[in-house]
N, C-alpha and C positions, 0 to 999 in steps of 0.2 A: 470799605471796611468789610463788607460781606464777602467780596471776592477774596480778600486776604485770608479771612477766616476759613473759607472753603478750601483754599490752597493749603493752609496749615492742616486742615482735617484730612485732606488727601495724602499729604506727606505722612501723617501719623498712621493712616490706614496701610500705606505701602510699607512702612516700617514694621507694623505689626503683622501684616499679611503680604509678604513679598511674592512676586510672581513665581508660580510653581514650575519647576523644570518639567518639560513634557515627558521625559523619561520616567519621572516619579508618578505622573498621572497614568502612564501606561502600566506601570507596576500595580498601581491602585486598582485599575480596571481589571487586569488579569487576575489579581488576588480575589476581587469580588466575584469574578466569573467562576473561578475554581471553587470558591466557597459555595456559591449558589448551585452549581451542578453536582457538587459532592453531597451537600445536605439535601438537595432535591432529587437525588438519584433514584430514591424509592418511587417517587411520583413519575419521573421521566421514563423509567423502565416500563411503566404501564401505558405510556402515550405512544401514538404513532409518530414518534419524533426521535431521531437519533441525535447523539451528542454532536456529530459532525455538522448537522444543520444548525444547531445552536452556535457552534464556533464560527461557522461561515457567516451567519447573520450578524454576530457581534463584530466579526472582522470588517464587514461592510460598513457597519455603523461607526467603527473607529476610523475608517478611511476617509478619503476626500469627499465622499458624498454624505458623510455623517458628521461626527464631532471633530474630525480631522486630528485626533490625538496621535494617530500613526500616520506620519507624513513621508516617511522614508520608503522608497520603493526598492526592495532588495534586488541586488544584481543576480545574474544567473548562477554565478559561482556560489554565493551564499545559499540560495535556494537549493542548489544541487547538493551541497554538503549537508544541509539540514535534512532534506528528503532522503539522502543516502543513509544517514544514521538512523532515521526512523525505520527505513525498510530493513536494514540489517538486524535491528532489534526485533522487528516484527516477524521476519522469516525464521529467526532462531526460536521465537516463541511458538511458531507453527510447528517447527521440527520437534520441539519438546512434547507436543500433543500427539505425535505420531505413535500410536500404541499398537499398530498392526505388525504381525510377523513380516520379516523381510523376504517375501516371496511374491511372484508376479500376480497370483490370484488375489491375494490380500490387497494389493495395490492396483487392481485391474481398473477401477474407476479413475484413479489418478492417471494411469497410463493413457486412458482414453481422452481425458480432459486436456492433457499436455500434448500427447502425440497426435491427436486428431483435431480437437476443438481449437487449440491455440493457432496452429498453422492455417486452419480454415478462417479464423477470425482475422489474422494478419493479412492474408491475401484477399479476403473479401473487402476489408477496409481499403487496402491498396487499390483494388479494382474501382471502388467508389472514388478514391482520390484521382485515379488516372482518367477514367472514362467520364465522370461527372464533373469533378472539380478541375480537370484539365492539367493535372500535375504530370511531370515526367515520372517514369516508373520508380526511379530511385527515391525521390522524396515521398512518393505514394507509399512505398514499402516502409520508409522511415515512419510515416504517420501510422501505418498499421502496427509497427513494432512499439510505438509509444502508447497506443490506445488498446492494444490487445490484452495486456496483463490485467487480471482482476486484482483488487487491492486487499492485502492481508491486514492493513491497518484499520480501515473504516468498516470492515465487514464483521466485527466482533459479534453482532447479533445473530449471524447465521453460521458462525464457525463453531468448532468443538468447544464446549463450555469448560472442560477440564480434561485431564489425562486419562480419565476412565470412561469418557464418552465413546460409545460404540455405534452411534448412529451413522448410517452410510451417507446420507445427504450432507451432514455436517463434516464428516471426514473428507468427502470428496471436495467440498468447497474450501476447506482449510488447507488440504494438501495442494490443491490447485493454486490458491493464493500464495502459498509458500514457495512453489516451484516456478510458476510462470513469470514472476518478477525477475527471476534469474535467466530463464531460458528464452525470454524474448530478446535478450541482449544480442545474439548473433544477427537478428534481423535489423536491429537498430544500427549495428555496425555496418551491415550491408547498405543501408540507406546513407550512412555517413560516408562510406567509401565512394558511393555514387555521386555525392555532392562534390567531392574533390576530383573525381575522374569519371567522366561519363562512359568511358570505354571499359566495360566490365572485364574484358579479357586481360587487362593489365593487372587486375587484383583478385579475380574470382578464385583462383587456385589457392592463393594465400589466405583468402577469407575462409575457405573450406578447411584448410589444414590448421590455421592458427585460431581463428575466431569461432570455429564450429567444433572441431575435434579436440584440439589441444586444450582450449580454455575450459571446456566442459569436463574433460578427463582430469585435468589438473585440479579443478574445483572439487571433484568428488574425492580424489586422493587426499588433498590437503584438509578437507573437512573431516575425514576419518582420522588422519595422522595427528593433526593438532588437537582435536577433541580428546582422543585417546591419550595423548601425551600429557595434556593438562590433568586429565582424570588420574593418570598413573602417579604424577607428581603430587597431586592433592592427597591421594590415599597414603602414599609413602610418608609424606611430611607429617600428616595428622597422627600417624602412629607414634611419633616422637613428641609432638606438642600440638594439641588441637588449635584450630584457628578460632579467633575471637568470633563469637556468635554474631556480633554486629557487622563484621566484615565478611562473613562467609559467603553471603549472596553475591559479593563482587567477583567471585570466581566465575560466575556465569557471564558477567560483563567482560571480564578479561578474556574468556574463551571466545566471545563474539569478536572482540577487537583483534586478538592474535590470529584467529582463523581468517578474518577478512583481510588483514594487512599482509600476512604471509602469502595468501592466495593471489592477491593483487601483485605482489612482488614477482611471482612466477608467471604472471600474465594469465591467470585463471579468472573465473567468474566468482567474485567474492560473495555475492548473494547466494549462489548455489552452494558454495562451500559452507556458509554459515547455517543454511537449512540442514545440510548433511550433518554438521556438527551438532545441531540440536537433536537430530534423530539419534546420533551416537550417545550424546549425554543422557538422553532419556533411558538408554539401556545400560549406562555405566554404573549408576548409583543404585544400590540396593535399598538404601534408606529412603522410604517413601516420603517422610517428612521433609528431608533435605530436597528432594525433587520438587515437592509442592512449594517449598519456600522460594526456590530459585525461579520456578515458573511464575509465581505471583510477583516476584521482584521485577522480572523482565516485562511482565504485563503492565506494571505500574509505570515503568520508564516509557513504554510504548504509548500509554494513554496520555502521559504528560507531554510527550513530543507531538502527539496528534493535535493537542490544543494549539501548540505554536504553529504547526504547519498549516492547519486549516484557517487559523486567524490570519496568517500572512496571505494565504490565497484570497481571503475576503478583502483584504486591504489593497491588493494589486489589481482587482477587477476595475475596468474603466468602461464607461458608458459608450463612448464613441467607437472604439474598435469592436466592442461586443455587438454594437448595432451594425457595423459594417460587415462583420463576419457571422451575424446571427443566422442567416439563411444556410450557410455552409455548415456551421456548427450544429444547428438543430437537425439538418438533414443527416449528418453523420451519426448523431446521437440516436435519432429515431431508427435508422437502419441498423445500427449496432445493437441497440437494446431490444428492439421489437422484431427484427428479422434475422440478422446475422447470427447472434448468439443462440436464439431458440432453434433455428434451423441447424446450426452447428452441433447443438446438443442432441437433436434428434438423430443426426448422422452418427455422432460419437457413441451414443448409448444403444445403438442397434444390437440386439442380441441379449441385452440385459433385461431382467424381469422387474424393472421399476414400473410402478403404476403411473398413469398419466399425470397425477397431481405432483408426485415427486419429480418426474421429468420436467414438468413445467416450472417447478421451483429451481431446479438446476439451471434452466434456461433464463429465468428472471434474475437470479442473484449473481450478477456479474458486475459488481460495483467497480467503477474506475476512480482512482484517487491519487495517493501519494506516489505510488510507483510510476504513474504516468508523468507526474510533475518531475520526478527525478530524471527520467529518460529525456524529457523535453529540455531540461536544464543542461543535461550532459551533451545533448546535440548542439545546443548553443555554444558550449565550450569547445566543440569540435568543428565548428565552421558554419553551422546553420545561422543565417542572418538575412537582412534586408526584407523584401516583401514576402518571400517564401517563408522566412522565419516568423514574421508576423502572422501569416496565414495559418501555419501549423500551430503556433502558440495559442492563438485565440480559438481555433477549432478545439484544441485540447482543453483549454479552460472551460469553454462552453459545455463540452461533453462531461467534464468532471462535475460542474455545477448541477447540470441536469441529473446526472447519475446520483449525486449526493442527495438531492431533493427527492427524487422518485424512490430510491431504495431506502432512504432514511424514513420516509413516511410509511412505506409498505412493509419493511422488514419485521417489525414487532407483531402486527396483526397477522401476517402470513405465517410466521413461525409459531405463533400461539395456536393458530388453526391447524398447522401441520402436527404439532405435538399433541393436540387434543383429539384430533379425529383421524387424520390421514395416516400418520405413522403407525398407529395401532392396527388399522384395517389392512394396510399394505404388508405389514410384517406377518399377519395371520395368513394372507393370501400367498406370500412367498414360502411360508412353512408348508402349506398345503401343496404347493406346486412341487416342492422338493421331496415330499414324503411319498 
């Protein structure tokens, strides 16, 4: 009798509370996460804790070592497309912040960070991969191309805060993040070519002409042409009938998508083209309120996509391979963050009158993140596989996790210290040196 009653009770409970679809639980957790980080943003901003760390920890807790709510491990193509979209929105946002005149002196710091620091970083990482990790030169350069770009998505704490920000440190880090996610691509292609054919003579000339010269030139031209065309059409049509206010910000999103797709069609670098388009758009509209609105719109999209990407990164981390490649990953991370970038910054900034504190901050704030995830996923789609693929993948994941943790903890206190003490002192010294 008791058993029968318990069976009836269980049936009634299942009827009243049927098993919840795992997808619904995922939405519930993500909704709660967004609510907590949004309502708690005032407190989080004061803590030595970045949003990326929170998303990463939540992702791990939702994965196989936590509640197991997220059990699907995304394939390389899905991760590539997600990271790709995050990066193109982010580099466009970086372009919108570029408020300097278009001359070499105004962009001197950017030229140094891209023209000197990035190649130094790529070849130093490649040297570590070849001489210490015993990779062939091709895969080692591929690893360097994947890990060299600093991330424009996760580095919001150290980037320009708005379009009126004139700080040289923030400008340098923002422009570097916007450009090196695009300009690392030739080196990634170099590594991919070498995976397919070890004889460099068979493809080196084609790499120089197509992947280096043409792709960069096409990106710059397409970024200018598409952005100016969209701006021209926008202005002409609005003379006849204004766009609905609720829809107007989507012009920015359409500019991103059109620029990226047209550039990829002509075999150019879409990331670079979108950054250039952002710079052009920043100079196209005279209405400051319209500029501000579109800038805020792209930033909101970027932050929402950041949640998804870092959550997914947390769910795909696995104990066994991270343990197996921990030594290699930690070695690369330590050398990259504490030796390669600081030394590369010292070389790149020779001749500039930055104080030691600002130079040190340039050297420290080189966070790795979504851009590296994209290049890694892209390489998997182009033939990276087997043991070499596992090695490069887990080294990349480990470096990203270490970078997210270290930079996420240090960014807020260091930038507060910089704004409060160092910036004012060094600006006064620079004025005295130039007078």
